[in-house]
C-alpha positions, 0 to 999 in steps of 0.5 A: 701919483698912486694911480700911476704907481699902481699902473706900473706895478700892474704891468710888472706882474703881467706874463708878457709885460710891456715893461720888459720891452723897451719900445712899449715901456718907454711911454709908461715910464715917462708917464710915471716919471712925469707924475712923480716929478710933478709932486711938490717936494718934501722931506719927512720922517715916518715911524716905521712901526706906527706909520705916524709922521714924526715931522715933515718939511714942505714948501720953503723947507723942502724947496730945491731938495736934490733927489738921491741925496737923503741919508741917515746915520744914528739920530741924524738925517742929511740931505742936499738943499740947493748948494747946502748940505742940511743936517736935522734931528731924526726924531724932531726934524730940527735943523742942527747945521747947514753948510755949503758943499758939493753934492751929498753922496753918502754918510759913513762912520760920522763922515758926510761925503760930498763930491763935484767934478773938482773935489771930494769933501768930508764933513763932520756929521756932528757939526758940519765942519770940513774935515778934509778935501781932495782932488777926485783922481777920477774924471767921472765918479759913478759909485761911492761906498763905505767899506771896512772903514775906508771910502771907495769911489769907482769910475773912470780915469780918462775919457777914451779919445774921440768918445763923448758922453758916458765913459766905458772902461777901464773902470777904476776903484779908488780906496781912500782914508776916511780920516784924511782923504788920502788915496790908499789903493787903486784897482783897475779892472778892464771889464768889471761888468755892471758895478 
């Protein structure tokens, strides 16, 4: 894995890097991804100052960990393992709770926000108790943010007629109460650009 990463970084520094040309970048990125995904999954905490591994979950302890679900807040770490959200202590890795929930998206102000196509769920970061559940409003949610004490989701309300695959505009931002999940506001932007 390290050799593949070094190769990508080397190409990135070249003045006429093939990484910036789609037809030549594709094989390099494919090779990197193949190497990356062949590594056995694990979840670990490393002390940022000393580099010492504080704890590590591998093998059965990290089986079915879903990519891009790792989050931390305060003294807790959260991640999705199969159909469950798992909460562990930051310093020890000791499991505190495990709850069945849709895919973990963000952790914000003591709320673990999870979502599927059919619902958005907020769990308590303290004990995993379900605090609220709500319909997503959006057909496809692309973004989740915690801003100013509210949950913001961004995406698309409907798929344009005759379109398949990713939806394109209008992009809608939905503000929700972090406490109840109720919609506070919707902002429709015809051409928001990228995110």
